[in-house]
C-alpha positions, 0 to 999 in steps of 0.5 A: 556811090564810090567805093573807098569812101566812108560808109556814111557818106556812101550811105548818103550818096545811096539814099540820095539816089533812092529818093531820086528814084521816088521822085522819077516815079512820082514824075510818071503822074504827068504820064499816066491818068489817075484811073489807070489802076492796073498800072498802080497795082502792077507797080505795088506787086513789083515793089513788094517783090524787090523788098522781099528779095533784098530783105533776105539776100542783102540783109537777113543773110549777112546778119545770119553770117555775122551772128554765126561767125562771132562765136558768141552765140553758138547754136543760138546764132539765130537769136540776134537775127530773130530779135532784130527782125521782130523789133524792126517789124514792131517799130513800123507797127507802132510807127502806124499807131502813133503817127495820128497821135503826133500832131502831124495829122493836124496839118493837111499838107503833112498828113498827106505824106504820112496817110492819105485820109479821104476827108483831108484830101476833099478839103486840102485844095482851096479850089475845091477838088472833087474826088475822082477815086473811090475812098478804098484807093486813097488808102495807100500808106507807103509814105514815111513809115514805109520808106523809112525802113528802106533808107535805114537798110541802105545805110546799115548796108553800107555801114556793114561793108567788110564786116563779113565775107558777104557784107561788101560794097557790091552788096551794099550797092545793089541793095541801094540799086534795088531799093531805088528800083522799087521806089520808082513804082512806089513814087507813082503809087503815092502820086497817082491817087493824089491826082485821082483826088483832085490835086494838080499834076504838079502838086501830085508829083510834089507829094509823090517825090517828098515821100522819099525825103526821109530816106537819106536821113534814115540812111545816114542814121543806120550808117552811123549806128553800125559803125559806131556799134559794130556788135549790134550789126546782126540786130541792125541788119534784121531790124531792117529786114523786118521793117521792110517785110511788115511794111510789104505784108501789111500795106503794100500786098493788101493795097495791090490786092483790093481792086481786082488786079491780084493776079497781075500784082502777084506775078509783078511780085515774082518778077520784082523778086527775080530782079532783085535776086538776080542783081544781088547774086549776079552782081555781088 
């Protein structure tokens, strides 16, 4: 992330950083055992807090400011933000519904990066791994449909630089750093259950880092979209925010609550929110 360069190049650098942080988190599978569920739930809670804070300070606030300052909406300046936010949530919802029907789940190796199906896990390793965790712990779905909105958010953030007073290089950089921070535990959240399912440590790490590979593609697409169609900026920023908030509410928070570590996950969420808020406000 180098100031003064093309926003699409900035988005590419930013999302390579977030992908790298996903890989670093997945590498923790070499350190932690698969049975340490408290670590996983705390990590998910922290990621949820970071995503919620980033959704407001780095995406929704600039979107509202752009819609207000454009002068075309008047008292209805909330409209493009509300529309974009709703469409973002609907996008992730529909992606979750359609993924199993697009042929991706026919290949066990591809399916692991999209949806941790227990039956596939039992047979995906030719050496016949045993299932070490209960099925409920293999239901995390923060692979491509979860990380794509985060890559899109980084791309839109860099594409929006200097379009309003709050859309600065610093805010886009902080968004990338914040998403990178929360991708760190998300990488672990992918690799740790795979290790518990009987995968080798290296294979669990590989699929963990693979879950972040979609972010550079989404980031470049987001930056291109807002650079070429500036009037879409309020919608695009709100779209990315809606997608991230939906992932938090539908996937991450429920998953962190099902194993009896709800209080830990909740306080980790508060910590993640404070960290991202401080990063965005204090360093912006």
